[in-house]
N, C-alpha and C positions, 0 to 999 in steps of 0.2 A: 821469846817469852811472854814479854811483857802486852806484847801486841794482841796475842792470844788470849791472855787473861783480861785484858780490857774487852775484848770483843766478846768475851764468854759473859762477861759483866753487861755488857751493853745490851745483849741479845734477851738476857733474863729481864733488866730491867724496862725493857721496851716492851717483852713479852706480858709483864705485870701491869704495865701501864695501859698498853692499847687490847690486851686480851680479853678483859674482863667483861667488856659489854659483850663478846661472844655468848659468855655464858650466861648472860640474862637473858640474852634473844633465845637460846636453848630453853631456858627455863619458861617463858611465856611461850614460846609457840607448841611446849606440850602439856600448859596446864590445866586443859578440859580434857586428857585423855586420862582412861581407868589406870590407876597406880600401877598396876604391872607392865601395863604399855608403855608409860611416862618415862620409868626406870629404862625400859628398852630403847625409846626414842632418845632419851639423853645421852645413853652409852654410842647408839649407833648415830644420832645427831654429831657428837661430839667425833666419831671416827670419820666423818662424811666431812666435816668441817677443816679436819687437819689434812685429809689427800686432797680437799679444795685449796688450803691454803699451800701445800707442797708445791702443787701445781702452778700456783701464783707466784709463790718464791722460785722455782726452778724457772719460769719464764722470764721472771725481770730478773734473775741472776744473767742470763743469756742476754737480755735486752741492754744491761748496764755495759754490754761490752760494744755495744754500738756506741763509736763517738759521738759525744753530745749530749747523750741520755744521761750520764753519770750526773751531770750539770743541770738536767731537767728534773732529775730524782732529788739530787740534793735540795733544789728549791722548792721542789713538794715536801720533800721532809722538813724545811724549816716550816711551810705554813702549816702544816701539822701539828709541829710544837708548838708555834704561836696559836693556833684553834685550842688545843690543849689546855695550855696556861692562861688562856683568855677566857676558859670557860664553856666554850661551843660545845663541847661534848657532853653537857651535863645533864641534857635531856634524856628522860628514858626513851630506848627506841620504840616506835610504835610495832608491834608485831601481832598480826591477827593470831589466835589461839586456832590449832588446828583441832577438830574432832575425829581425825583417822591416823594412824601411826604413819601411814606415807605422805599426809599432809604435812602433818609435822617434821617429817626427814625433809619435804621438799622446801619447806620454811626455813628452816635451819640451815640448810647447806646453800641454799640463795642467799640467804640475809650475811651469811659468813663470806660469801663470795663479793659482796656488795661491801661489807664492811670490815672486811680483813685485808684489803688492800694495803692499809697505812702500815700494818704489822707486818705483813709481807716485806713490804718496801723496807722498813726498818731490820727486819732479820736481812735481808738481801744485802742491803748498805753496811751492815755491823760486820756481817760474814766476809765479806769482800770477797766472795768467790769460793771459799772454803766450804765445801760441801760437808766434810765432817761439824764444820760447826754450825751450817744452816741445817742439818740433820736434828744436831744437839739443840739448836733452837725452836725447831717444829716437836720435837719431843718434848720439852719443858712447857710449850703451849699446851699441852694434852691436861697435865693434871693443874692447869690455872684455869682452864676453859672450864674441867669439870667442878672443881672446887675453890679457886680462888677467887669468885668475883665477890662470894660475901665480906671475905678476908679484907680485901683490897678496898671494899666502899667502906667498909667500917675502918680501916685506916685511914683513908682518903677523908671519912667524917670527923674523925678525931685531928688528924693534923692535915689541912686542906693544905697547906704548903707543901708537902712532899710530892703533890703535881710538878712542881718546879723541877725536882729531882730529875723526873722522868722527861721532862720537857728539855732540861739541860743536856742530856744523853742525847735525846735525837737531835737539838743542835750541833753536838761535838760530832757527831756521826755524819750528818748534812755535811757541815763544813768539811769532814776527813773526804767525803764523797765526793763532793765540787773539787776539793784539792787535786783528786787523784783523777779528775777529767783528762783525759788526753789534748784534746784540742785547748784546755789552758795553759797544759804543760808546753805545748809546743811555742803557744804566743808567750809564755814566762823566756822560754829558751830564744826566741827569736829576738825578741825585746833585750836580753841580757846580752845578746852577739853583738847588736846592732852599737851598746853604750862600751 
């Protein structure tokens, strides 16, 4: 029960910290559209972004079953946490505003596929292969992408050290992922048998 609550909390924090950039991309990509098309592009763009993210999380969850890739994924999460607290993600993403609805949709989905890998890796790692938690994490990301970026950016402007909380959660998830690596467990088991 405690592990499930930890995973839920970690997924929500990862979504909050890493999901806000996607909302900014959606707003930037659709800013030149007429108001009636802008709202539709934002809604469908969010749905497309979530579908792309689901595919990424599903692929990563499957890939993390391959021996050695939990270690690689954990190290990648440590790097993501380091860049986050170092301030590497502070610059606003460069997104060309589209002049057509489908152009905006393509920009949004493509940008989310590129930028959402860190979020997908975080969700896959925190969920530990539990598909209910993965689906929960993806559902939580929808309102965060739609409404959350403004709130998150205001909170981070007011209390910039909150970024350390998100970075800390990513570090803990990364260390859990590395510790769960089957190759590492075999190595520990073999060395403990020798002593």
